[in-house]
ZADO-1210 file (C-alpha; in nm, 4 decimals, padded with zeros to 6 digits):
<atoms>
<atom x="05.1232" y="08.1896" z="03.2651" code="MET" pos="1"/>
<atom x="05.3389" y="08.3303" z="02.9834" code="ARG" pos="2"/>
<atom x="05.7098" y="08.3989" z="03.0054" code="ARG" pos="3"/>
<atom x="05.9782" y="08.5011" z="02.7551" code="VAL" pos="4"/>
<atom x="06.2993" y="08.3030" z="02.7032" code="ARG" pos="5"/>
<atom x="06.5607" y="08.2654" z="02.4331" code="TYR" pos="6"/>
<atom x="06.7406" y="07.9428" z="02.3453" code="HIS" pos="7"/>
<atom x="06.9893" y="08.0878" z="02.0969" code="ALA" pos="8"/>
<atom x="07.1842" y="08.4112" z="02.0816" code="HIS" pos="9"/>
<atom x="07.0965" y="08.6413" z="01.7937" code="GLY" pos="10"/>
<atom x="06.8459" y="08.8989" z="01.6764" code="GLY" pos="11"/>
<atom x="06.5121" y="08.9872" z="01.8367" code="PRO" pos="12"/>
<atom x="06.3505" y="08.6918" z="01.6620" code="GLU" pos="13"/>
<atom x="06.5156" y="08.4481" z="01.9066" code="VAL" pos="14"/>
<atom x="06.2796" y="08.5638" z="02.1824" code="LEU" pos="15"/>
<atom x="06.0021" y="08.3114" z="02.2381" code="THR" pos="16"/>
<atom x="05.6809" y="08.3102" z="02.4419" code="ILE" pos="17"/>
<atom x="05.6501" y="07.9987" z="02.6586" code="GLU" pos="18"/>
<atom x="05.3801" y="07.8632" z="02.8865" code="GLU" pos="19"/>
<atom x="05.4889" y="07.7840" z="03.2410" code="ALA" pos="20"/>
<atom x="05.3465" y="07.7259" z="03.5868" code="ASP" pos="21"/>
<atom x="05.3096" y="08.0232" z="03.8158" code="ILE" pos="22"/>
<atom x="05.6243" y="08.0198" z="04.0333" code="PRO" pos="23"/>
<atom x="05.6183" y="07.9671" z="04.4086" code="GLU" pos="24"/>
<atom x="05.7851" y="08.2283" z="04.6287" code="PRO" pos="25"/>
<atom x="06.0735" y="08.0914" z="04.8333" code="GLY" pos="26"/>
<atom x="06.2054" y="08.2099" z="05.1698" code="PRO" pos="27"/>
<atom x="06.2141" y="08.5888" z="05.1873" code="GLY" pos="28"/>
<atom x="06.0438" y="08.6223" z="04.8493" code="GLN" pos="29"/>
<atom x="05.7177" y="08.7563" z="04.7093" code="ALA" pos="30"/>
<atom x="05.5065" y="08.6455" z="04.4145" code="LEU" pos="31"/>
<atom x="05.4101" y="08.9488" z="04.2040" code="ILE" pos="32"/>
<atom x="05.1330" y="08.9711" z="03.9453" code="ARG" pos="33"/>
<atom x="05.2835" y="09.1871" z="03.6723" code="THR" pos="34"/>
<atom x="05.1280" y="09.5200" z="03.5755" code="GLU" pos="35"/>
<atom x="05.4105" y="09.6484" z="03.3528" code="ALA" pos="36"/>
<atom x="05.7724" y="09.5649" z="03.2703" code="ILE" pos="37"/>
<atom x="06.0316" y="09.8321" z="03.2011" code="GLY" pos="38"/>
<atom x="06.2652" y="09.7034" z="02.9291" code="VAL" pos="39"/>
<atom x="06.6403" y="09.7685" z="02.9565" code="ASN" pos="40"/>
<atom x="06.8725" y="09.8174" z="02.6579" code="TYR" pos="41"/>
<atom x="07.1416" y="09.5994" z="02.8154" code="VAL" pos="42"/>
<atom x="06.9288" y="09.2939" z="02.7329" code="ASP" pos="43"/>
<atom x="06.9735" y="09.3695" z="02.3629" code="VAL" pos="44"/>
<atom x="07.3488" y="09.3367" z="02.4152" code="GLN" pos="45"/>
<atom x="07.3142" y="09.0262" z="02.6304" code="VAL" pos="46"/>
<atom x="07.0726" y="08.8572" z="02.3895" code="ARG" pos="47"/>
<atom x="07.3033" y="08.8847" z="02.0879" code="ARG" pos="48"/>
<atom x="07.6386" y="08.8222" z="02.2601" code="GLU" pos="49"/>
<atom x="07.7962" y="08.4902" z="02.1532" code="THR" pos="50"/>
<atom x="08.1440" y="08.5202" z="02.3061" code="SER" pos="51"/>
<atom x="08.1857" y="08.3541" z="02.6476" code="PRO" pos="52"/>
<atom x="08.4644" y="08.6046" z="02.7192" code="ASP" pos="53"/>
<atom x="08.2258" y="08.9017" z="02.7096" code="SER" pos="54"/>
<atom x="08.0673" y="09.0453" z="03.0237" code="ILE" pos="55"/>
<atom x="07.7403" y="09.0448" z="02.8285" code="TYR" pos="56"/>
<atom x="07.7455" y="08.6682" z="02.7646" code="PHE" pos="57"/>
<atom x="07.4752" y="08.4516" z="02.9262" code="ARG" pos="58"/>
<atom x="07.4417" y="08.0747" z="02.9130" code="SER" pos="59"/>
<atom x="07.1384" y="07.9331" z="02.7370" code="LEU" pos="60"/>
<atom x="06.8470" y="07.9124" z="02.7843" code="PRO" pos="61"/>
<atom x="06.8438" y="08.2694" z="02.9122" code="ALA" pos="62"/>
<atom x="06.6016" y="08.5096" z="03.0776" code="THR" pos="63"/>
<atom x="06.5656" y="08.8855" z="03.0396" code="LEU" pos="64"/>
<atom x="06.6032" y="09.1528" z="03.3046" code="THR" pos="65"/>
<atom x="06.3576" y="09.4327" z="03.3639" code="GLY" pos="66"/>
<atom x="06.1869" y="09.6608" z="03.6124" code="ASP" pos="67"/>
<atom x="05.8591" y="09.5009" z="03.7121" code="VAL" pos="68"/>
<atom x="05.5654" y="09.6926" z="03.8550" code="VAL" pos="69"/>
<atom x="05.2899" y="09.4813" z="04.0010" code="GLY" pos="70"/>
<atom x="05.0936" y="09.3604" z="04.3023" code="THR" pos="71"/>
<atom x="05.2140" y="09.1104" z="04.5615" code="VAL" pos="72"/>
<atom x="04.9918" y="08.8018" z="04.5446" code="GLU" pos="73"/>
<atom x="05.1572" y="08.6023" z="04.8232" code="GLU" pos="74"/>
<atom x="05.4834" y="08.5789" z="05.0136" code="VAL" pos="75"/>
<atom x="05.7166" y="08.2934" z="05.0992" code="GLY" pos="76"/>
<atom x="05.8434" y="08.1780" z="05.4400" code="PRO" pos="77"/>
<atom x="06.0070" y="08.4522" z="05.6436" code="GLY" pos="78"/>
<atom x="05.8635" y="08.7383" z="05.4361" code="ALA" pos="79"/>
<atom x="05.6256" y="08.9937" z="05.5829" code="ASP" pos="80"/>
<atom x="05.2658" y="08.8703" z="05.5260" code="PRO" pos="81"/>
<atom x="05.1495" y="09.2344" z="05.5252" code="ALA" pos="82"/>
<atom x="05.3099" y="09.2723" z="05.1810" code="LEU" pos="83"/>
<atom x="05.0227" y="09.0774" z="05.0221" code="ALA" pos="84"/>
<atom x="04.8129" y="09.3171" z="04.8156" code="GLY" pos="85"/>
<atom x="05.0850" y="09.5825" z="04.8073" code="THR" pos="86"/>
<atom x="05.1772" y="09.7523" z="04.4791" code="ARG" pos="87"/>
<atom x="05.5527" y="09.7283" z="04.4307" code="VAL" pos="88"/>
<atom x="05.8379" y="09.7660" z="04.1840" code="ALA" pos="89"/>
<atom x="06.1550" y="09.5594" z="04.1589" code="ALA" pos="90"/>
<atom x="06.4557" y="09.4958" z="03.9352" code="LEU" pos="91"/>
<atom x="06.4557" y="09.1299" z="03.8299" code="LEU" pos="92"/>
<atom x="06.6749" y="08.8989" z="03.6241" code="GLU" pos="93"/>
<atom x="06.3675" y="08.7082" z="03.5014" code="ASP" pos="94"/>
<atom x="06.1210" y="08.9875" z="03.4351" code="ALA" pos="95"/>
<atom x="05.9304" y="08.9122" z="03.1145" code="TYR" pos="96"/>
<atom x="05.6380" y="08.7146" z="03.2571" code="ALA" pos="97"/>
<atom x="05.2797" y="08.7413" z="03.3803" code="ASP" pos="98"/>
<atom x="05.3972" y="08.6497" z="03.7313" code="TYR" pos="99"/>
<atom x="05.7437" y="08.6937" z="03.8800" code="VAL" pos="100"/>
<atom x="05.9193" y="08.6148" z="04.2057" code="VAL" pos="101"/>
<atom x="06.1316" y="08.8791" z="04.3797" code="ALA" pos="102"/>
<atom x="06.3378" y="08.9009" z="04.6966" code="ASP" pos="103"/>
<atom x="06.1636" y="09.1366" z="04.9361" code="THR" pos="104"/>
<atom x="06.4720" y="09.3209" z="05.0646" code="ASN" pos="105"/>
<atom x="06.4771" y="09.5673" z="04.7708" code="TRP" pos="106"/>
<atom x="06.1059" y="09.5821" z="04.6905" code="LEU" pos="107"/>
<atom x="05.9875" y="09.9401" z="04.6407" code="ILE" pos="108"/>
<atom x="05.6371" y="10.0265" z="04.7570" code="LYS" pos="109"/>
<atom x="05.4595" y="10.2157" z="04.4793" code="VAL" pos="110"/>
<atom x="05.1823" y="10.4694" z="04.5512" code="PRO" pos="111"/>
<atom x="04.8574" y="10.3729" z="04.3816" code="GLU" pos="112"/>
<atom x="04.8317" y="10.7085" z="04.2042" code="GLN" pos="113"/>
<atom x="05.1735" y="10.6720" z="04.0390" code="LEU" pos="114"/>
<atom x="05.1536" y="10.5682" z="03.6734" code="ASP" pos="115"/>
<atom x="05.3080" y="10.2296" z="03.5929" code="ALA" pos="116"/>
<atom x="05.5509" y="10.3905" z="03.3495" code="GLY" pos="117"/>
<atom x="05.6789" y="10.6273" z="03.6162" code="ALA" pos="118"/>
<atom x="05.6898" y="10.3492" z="03.8750" code="ALA" pos="119"/>
<atom x="05.9028" y="10.1379" z="03.6401" code="SER" pos="120"/>
<atom x="06.1717" y="10.4089" z="03.6574" code="MET" pos="121"/>
<atom x="06.2326" y="10.3550" z="04.0271" code="LEU" pos="122"/>
<atom x="06.4287" y="10.0281" z="04.0597" code="PRO" pos="123"/>
<atom x="06.6958" y="10.0839" z="03.7932" code="THR" pos="124"/>
<atom x="06.6935" y="10.3804" z="03.5572" code="VAL" pos="125"/>
<atom x="06.6071" y="10.6465" z="03.8134" code="GLY" pos="126"/>
<atom x="06.8364" y="10.4915" z="04.0726" code="ALA" pos="127"/>
<atom x="07.1253" y="10.4812" z="03.8223" code="VAL" pos="128"/>
<atom x="07.0692" y="10.8402" z="03.7082" code="ALA" pos="129"/>
<atom x="07.0644" y="10.9749" z="04.0631" code="LEU" pos="130"/>
<atom x="07.3421" y="10.7470" z="04.1899" code="GLY" pos="131"/>
<atom x="07.5689" y="10.8392" z="03.8990" code="ALA" pos="132"/>
<atom x="07.5164" y="11.2088" z="03.9682" code="LEU" pos="133"/>
<atom x="07.6040" y="11.1510" z="04.3338" code="ARG" pos="134"/>
<atom x="07.9165" y="10.9607" z="04.2269" code="THR" pos="135"/>
<atom x="08.0078" y="11.2576" z="04.0070" code="GLY" pos="136"/>
<atom x="07.9787" y="11.4871" z="04.3125" code="ARG" pos="137"/>
<atom x="07.7640" y="11.7390" z="04.1291" code="LEU" pos="138"/>
<atom x="07.7938" y="12.0885" z="04.2756" code="SER" pos="139"/>
<atom x="07.5785" y="12.3957" z="04.2220" code="LYS" pos="140"/>
<atom x="07.6445" y="12.5725" z="03.8905" code="ALA" pos="141"/>
<atom x="07.8444" y="12.2789" z="03.7468" code="ASP" pos="142"/>
<atom x="07.8371" y="12.2202" z="03.3721" code="THR" pos="143"/>
<atom x="07.7064" y="11.8700" z="03.3034" code="VAL" pos="144"/>
<atom x="07.7248" y="11.6542" z="02.9906" code="LEU" pos="145"/>
<atom x="07.4816" y="11.3633" z="02.9518" code="VAL" pos="146"/>
<atom x="07.5500" y="11.1302" z="02.6586" code="THR" pos="147"/>
<atom x="07.2564" y="10.9263" z="02.5231" code="ALA" pos="148"/>
<atom x="07.0390" y="11.1880" z="02.6894" code="GLY" pos="149"/>
<atom x="06.7091" y="11.0749" z="02.5362" code="ALA" pos="150"/>
<atom x="06.7350" y="10.7212" z="02.6729" code="GLY" pos="151"/>
<atom x="06.5622" y="10.5766" z="02.9775" code="ALA" pos="152"/>
<atom x="06.8422" y="10.6759" z="03.2159" code="ILE" pos="153"/>
<atom x="06.9643" y="10.9817" z="03.0273" code="GLY" pos="154"/>
<atom x="06.6316" y="11.1645" z="03.0161" code="HIS" pos="155"/>
<atom x="06.6043" y="11.1369" z="03.3943" code="LEU" pos="156"/>
<atom x="06.9678" y="11.2376" z="03.4454" code="ALA" pos="157"/>
<atom x="06.9115" y="11.5583" z="03.2462" code="VAL" pos="158"/>
<atom x="06.6235" y="11.6562" z="03.4725" code="GLN" pos="159"/>
<atom x="06.7891" y="11.5469" z="03.7969" code="LEU" pos="160"/>
<atom x="07.1015" y="11.7474" z="03.7140" code="ALA" pos="161"/>
<atom x="06.8880" y="12.0607" z="03.6739" code="LYS" pos="162"/>
<atom x="06.6959" y="11.9836" z="03.9932" code="LEU" pos="163"/>
<atom x="07.0250" y="11.9518" z="04.1812" code="GLN" pos="164"/>
<atom x="07.1403" y="12.2935" z="04.0681" code="GLY" pos="165"/>
<atom x="07.3572" y="12.2312" z="03.7623" code="ALA" pos="166"/>
<atom x="07.4356" y="12.5577" z="03.5869" code="GLY" pos="167"/>
<atom x="07.4340" y="12.4181" z="03.2328" code="THR" pos="168"/>
<atom x="07.3186" y="12.0770" z="03.1121" code="VAL" pos="169"/>
<atom x="07.4341" y="11.9622" z="02.7681" code="ILE" pos="170"/>
<atom x="07.2868" y="11.6390" z="02.6331" code="ALA" pos="171"/>
<atom x="07.3500" y="11.4368" z="02.3187" code="THR" pos="172"/>
<atom x="07.1114" y="11.2330" z="02.1041" code="ALA" pos="173"/>
<atom x="07.0903" y="11.1089" z="01.7467" code="GLY" pos="174"/>
<atom x="06.7723" y="11.2404" z="01.5846" code="SER" pos="175"/>
<atom x="06.5772" y="11.5682" z="01.5555" code="PRO" pos="176"/>
<atom x="06.2884" y="11.4200" z="01.7567" code="ALA" pos="177"/>
<atom x="06.5228" y="11.3221" z="02.0388" code="LYS" pos="178"/>
<atom x="06.6922" y="11.6617" z="02.0375" code="LEU" pos="179"/>
<atom x="06.3525" y="11.8327" z="02.0669" code="ASP" pos="180"/>
<atom x="06.2628" y="11.5914" z="02.3464" code="PHE" pos="181"/>
<atom x="06.5775" y="11.6887" z="02.5386" code="LEU" pos="182"/>
<atom x="06.4989" y="12.0594" z="02.5067" code="LYS" pos="183"/>
<atom x="06.1477" y="11.9955" z="02.6396" code="GLU" pos="184"/>
<atom x="06.3046" y="11.8223" z="02.9413" code="LEU" pos="185"/>
<atom x="06.5122" y="12.1297" z="03.0214" code="GLY" pos="186"/>
<atom x="06.8488" y="12.0608" z="02.8586" code="ALA" pos="187"/>
<atom x="07.0225" y="12.3909" z="02.7946" code="ASP" pos="188"/>
<atom x="07.1791" y="12.2521" z="02.4772" code="LEU" pos="189"/>
<atom x="07.0954" y="11.9365" z="02.2794" code="ALA" pos="190"/>
<atom x="07.3643" y="11.8183" z="02.0363" code="ILE" pos="191"/>
<atom x="07.3399" y="11.5608" z="01.7574" code="ASP" pos="192"/>
<atom x="07.6112" y="11.3061" z="01.8322" code="HIS" pos="193"/>
<atom x="07.5933" y="11.1686" z="01.4771" code="THR" pos="194"/>
<atom x="07.7595" y="11.4891" z="01.3505" code="ARG" pos="195"/>
<atom x="08.1361" y="11.4802" z="01.3137" code="SER" pos="196"/>
<atom x="08.1685" y="11.8123" z="01.4950" code="ASP" pos="197"/>
<atom x="07.9664" y="11.7237" z="01.8058" code="TRP" pos="198"/>
<atom x="08.2739" y="11.7420" z="02.0301" code="VAL" pos="199"/>
<atom x="08.3581" y="12.0879" z="01.8929" code="ALA" pos="200"/>
<atom x="08.0006" y="12.1964" z="01.9624" code="GLN" pos="201"/>
<atom x="08.0286" y="12.0860" z="02.3250" code="VAL" pos="202"/>
<atom x="08.3635" y="12.2605" z="02.3591" code="ARG" pos="203"/>
<atom x="08.2215" y="12.5825" z="02.2138" code="ALA" pos="204"/>
<atom x="07.9292" y="12.5696" z="02.4575" code="ALA" pos="205"/>
<atom x="08.1570" y="12.4955" z="02.7549" code="ALA" pos="206"/>
<atom x="08.4941" y="12.6586" z="02.6779" code="PRO" pos="207"/>
<atom x="08.6099" y="12.6140" z="03.0383" code="SER" pos="208"/>
<atom x="08.5308" y="12.2423" z="03.0214" code="GLY" pos="209"/>
<atom x="08.2747" y="11.9986" z="03.1567" code="ILE" pos="210"/>
<atom x="08.2563" y="11.9488" z="03.5341" code="ASP" pos="211"/>
<atom x="08.0529" y="11.6265" z="03.5354" code="VAL" pos="212"/>
<atom x="07.9908" y="11.3897" z="03.2429" code="ALA" pos="213"/>
<atom x="07.7505" y="11.0972" z="03.2683" code="LEU" pos="214"/>
<atom x="07.8605" y="10.8559" z="02.9977" code="GLU" pos="215"/>
<atom x="07.6587" y="10.5602" z="02.8698" code="ALA" pos="216"/>
<atom x="07.7959" y="10.4914" z="02.5216" code="VAL" pos="217"/>
<atom x="08.1563" y="10.3809" z="02.5737" code="GLY" pos="218"/>
<atom x="08.4414" y="10.3568" z="02.3265" code="GLY" pos="219"/>
<atom x="08.5304" y="10.6768" z="02.1450" code="GLU" pos="220"/>
<atom x="08.2519" y="10.8702" z="02.3156" code="VAL" pos="221"/>
<atom x="08.4017" y="10.7938" z="02.6557" code="LEU" pos="222"/>
<atom x="08.7430" y="10.9143" z="02.5381" code="HIS" pos="223"/>
<atom x="08.5920" y="11.2359" z="02.4011" code="HIS" pos="224"/>
<atom x="08.4047" y="11.2914" z="02.7280" code="SER" pos="225"/>
<atom x="08.7352" y="11.2741" z="02.9159" code="ILE" pos="226"/>
<atom x="08.8930" y="11.5193" z="02.6708" code="GLU" pos="227"/>
<atom x="08.6099" y="11.7654" z="02.7338" code="LEU" pos="228"/>
<atom x="08.6550" y="11.7709" z="03.1116" code="LEU" pos="229"/>
<atom x="08.7665" y="12.0819" z="03.2950" code="ALA" pos="230"/>
<atom x="09.0474" y="12.0498" z="03.5505" code="PRO" pos="231"/>
<atom x="08.9055" y="11.8470" z="03.8411" code="PHE" pos="232"/>
<atom x="08.6237" y="11.7313" z="03.6112" code="GLY" pos="233"/>
<atom x="08.4649" y="11.3895" z="03.6614" code="ARG" pos="234"/>
<atom x="08.3338" y="11.1310" z="03.4144" code="VAL" pos="235"/>
<atom x="08.0970" y="10.8693" z="03.5533" code="VAL" pos="236"/>
<atom x="08.0654" y="10.5754" z="03.3136" code="ALA" pos="237"/>
<atom x="07.7580" y="10.3607" z="03.3733" code="TYR" pos="238"/>
<atom x="07.7173" y="10.1806" z="03.0412" code="GLY" pos="239"/>
<atom x="07.8613" y="10.0998" z="02.7006" code="ALA" pos="240"/>
<atom x="07.5674" y="10.0874" z="02.4615" code="SER" pos="241"/>
<atom x="07.8041" y="10.0949" z="02.1627" code="ALA" pos="242"/>
<atom x="07.9419" y="09.7621" z="02.2838" code="GLY" pos="243"/>
<atom x="08.2987" y="09.8898" z="02.3164" code="ASP" pos="244"/>
<atom x="08.4276" y="09.8437" z="02.6712" code="LEU" pos="245"/>
<atom x="08.7379" y="10.0471" z="02.6038" code="THR" pos="246"/>
<atom x="09.0300" y="10.1044" z="02.8376" code="SER" pos="247"/>
<atom x="09.1233" y="10.4537" z="02.9547" code="VAL" pos="248"/>
<atom x="09.4882" y="10.5641" z="02.9124" code="PRO" pos="249"/>
<atom x="09.6298" y="10.6904" z="03.2411" code="VAL" pos="250"/>
<atom x="09.7896" y="10.9826" z="03.0579" code="THR" pos="251"/>
<atom x="09.4429" y="11.1163" z="02.9747" code="SER" pos="252"/>
<atom x="09.3889" y="11.1706" z="03.3487" code="LEU" pos="253"/>
<atom x="09.7048" y="11.3656" z="03.4240" code="PHE" pos="254"/>
<atom x="09.5275" y="11.6992" z="03.3674" code="ALA" pos="255"/>
<atom x="09.3504" y="11.6569" z="03.7050" code="LEU" pos="256"/>
<atom x="09.0657" y="11.4532" z="03.5561" code="LYS" pos="257"/>
<atom x="08.8794" y="11.1610" z="03.7150" code="THR" pos="258"/>
<atom x="08.6929" y="10.8633" z="03.5683" code="VAL" pos="259"/>
<atom x="08.4643" y="10.6542" z="03.7875" code="ALA" pos="260"/>
<atom x="08.2414" y="10.3610" z="03.7070" code="GLY" pos="261"/>
<atom x="07.8889" y="10.3208" z="03.8406" code="PHE" pos="262"/>
<atom x="07.7038" y="09.9949" z="03.9031" code="SER" pos="263"/>
<atom x="07.3663" y="09.9946" z="04.0762" code="LEU" pos="264"/>
<atom x="07.4349" y="09.6636" z="04.2523" code="LEU" pos="265"/>
<atom x="07.7708" y="09.7922" z="04.3760" code="ALA" pos="266"/>
<atom x="07.5993" y="10.1142" z="04.4915" code="TRP" pos="267"/>
<atom x="07.3411" y="09.9150" z="04.6865" code="ARG" pos="268"/>
<atom x="07.6183" y="09.7166" z="04.8550" code="THR" pos="269"/>
<atom x="07.8550" y="10.0046" z="04.9320" code="ALA" pos="270"/>
<atom x="07.5986" y="10.2727" z="05.0173" code="ALA" pos="271"/>
<atom x="07.2774" y="10.0896" z="05.1063" code="ALA" pos="272"/>
<atom x="07.1321" y="10.3684" z="05.3220" code="ASP" pos="273"/>
<atom x="07.1890" y="10.6281" z="05.0491" code="GLN" pos="274"/>
<atom x="07.0519" y="10.3921" z="04.7835" code="ALA" pos="275"/>
<atom x="06.7306" y="10.3486" z="04.9830" code="ARG" pos="276"/>
<atom x="06.7073" y="10.7218" z="05.0453" code="ALA" pos="277"/>
<atom x="06.7470" y="10.7774" z="04.6712" code="ASP" pos="278"/>
<atom x="06.4436" y="10.5563" z="04.6039" code="LEU" pos="279"/>
<atom x="06.2359" y="10.7601" z="04.8490" code="THR" pos="280"/>
<atom x="06.3541" y="11.0816" z="04.6838" code="GLU" pos="281"/>
<atom x="06.2773" y="10.9551" z="04.3339" code="LEU" pos="282"/>
<atom x="05.9293" y="10.8441" z="04.4382" code="THR" pos="283"/>
<atom x="05.8594" y="11.1910" z="04.5795" code="ARG" pos="284"/>
<atom x="05.9877" y="11.3670" z="04.2665" code="LEU" pos="285"/>
<atom x="05.7779" y="11.1468" z="04.0380" code="LEU" pos="286"/>
<atom x="05.4671" y="11.1849" z="04.2545" code="GLN" pos="287"/>
<atom x="05.4906" y="11.5631" z="04.2617" code="THR" pos="288"/>
<atom x="05.5659" y="11.5893" z="03.8911" code="GLY" pos="289"/>
<atom x="05.9021" y="11.7542" z="03.9519" code="ALA" pos="290"/>
<atom x="06.0544" y="11.4643" z="03.7578" code="LEU" pos="291"/>
<atom x="05.8932" y="11.3709" z="03.4273" code="HIS" pos="292"/>
<atom x="05.9119" y="11.0026" z="03.3340" code="ALA" pos="293"/>
<atom x="05.8738" y="10.9426" z="02.9622" code="ALA" pos="294"/>
<atom x="05.7278" y="10.5983" z="02.8977" code="ALA" pos="295"/>
<atom x="05.5405" y="10.6630" z="02.5778" code="GLU" pos="296"/>
<atom x="05.6040" y="10.3281" z="02.4073" code="THR" pos="297"/>
<atom x="05.3903" y="10.0450" z="02.5431" code="ARG" pos="298"/>
<atom x="05.3569" y="09.7047" z="02.3828" code="LEU" pos="299"/>
<atom x="05.1885" y="09.3787" z="02.4872" code="PRO" pos="300"/>
<atom x="05.4150" y="09.1169" z="02.6451" code="LEU" pos="301"/>
<atom x="05.3491" y="08.8999" z="02.3387" code="ALA" pos="302"/>
<atom x="05.5316" y="09.1625" z="02.1281" code="GLU" pos="303"/>
<atom x="05.8644" y="09.1324" z="02.3075" code="ALA" pos="304"/>
<atom x="06.0339" y="09.0767" z="01.9699" code="VAL" pos="305"/>
<atom x="05.9052" y="09.4108" z="01.8428" code="GLN" pos="306"/>
<atom x="06.0141" y="09.5785" z="02.1653" code="ALA" pos="307"/>
<atom x="06.3721" y="09.4641" z="02.1101" code="HIS" pos="308"/>
<atom x="06.3595" y="09.5740" z="01.7459" code="ARG" pos="309"/>
<atom x="06.2612" y="09.9238" z="01.8552" code="LEU" pos="310"/>
<atom x="06.5469" y="09.9328" z="02.1045" code="LEU" pos="311"/>
<atom x="06.7966" y="09.8166" z="01.8436" code="GLU" pos="312"/>
<atom x="06.6711" y="10.0822" z="01.6030" code="ASP" pos="313"/>
<atom x="06.7114" y="10.3504" z="01.8734" code="ARG" pos="314"/>
<atom x="06.3476" y="10.4377" z="01.8089" code="ALA" pos="315"/>
<atom x="06.2386" y="10.4877" z="02.1701" code="VAL" pos="316"/>
<atom x="06.2131" y="10.8112" z="02.3663" code="LEU" pos="317"/>
<atom x="06.2574" y="10.7476" z="02.7370" code="GLY" pos="318"/>
<atom x="06.1284" y="10.4090" z="02.8562" code="ARG" pos="319"/>
<atom x="05.9693" y="10.1194" z="02.6711" code="LEU" pos="320"/>
<atom x="05.7119" y="09.9140" z="02.8605" code="LEU" pos="321"/>
<atom x="05.5746" y="09.5651" z="02.8082" code="LEU" pos="322"/>
<atom x="05.2240" y="09.5193" z="02.9420" code="VAL" pos="323"/>
<atom x="05.0735" y="09.1720" z="03.0061" code="PRO" pos="324"/>
</atoms>
């Protein structure tokens, strides 16, 4: 089978296709034949990070994470034999391959009629979008800001905020195509974050302040998101795509503002029942079409280098898929 590895940190060109034996599932695991792989932007940061002090640093040789959709071929000792033949989705640390091995405790059963692109949203991006909104304690009629709104997580967060009763959803993106995309998804206002006055535009649209901000960029954008909060407003930071894991001055919170971080793995540990219920809810929303999953960019697994180039160029709307 084919798998993707990298043996040096650097640009997309360090990704290499290797031949390997099909792995054997261990205790409590399942072997999955891959149908599609949802690619995550964080792997761009991990792939190029050379400093051992960074949270993005990985020792070499390294694998790539992703959200795999596929069919269970066989299970290991202690796993439910009935899983064989089941279509599933899972978040994996070694995802770019024709066959993968996954622990069965967080496998998501995928309805046959659900498109692979939509199914790839379940393990990570959908779960993060919904979990971050829950962490932000979204209430009816709240004003919500979603930074990086046209990304894999952001485009779902925009829709989920509206579905949960947000009064106004403001989203940011960096190109005319992405701004149009956000409006099609139901954003009440789409703002170009490359403009120097984007903060003023948000403030003009929400003069009383933002109630909930979902923040994925980090650095200066995180600081501006805090500034834009209304009294008792909440920022939920779930990423730092700009690469700047900035600190937050305590004085910026004195005006009755709150900043929380969101990690999917921490969410699964601290609120496992809710995390599982979220997956059921997301599956229902995707099946019924209430939630639109944009996975318009699909490339063969052999073009993993090109996939990472597109991510680095911010040229993807929604989700990018690799297909074996």
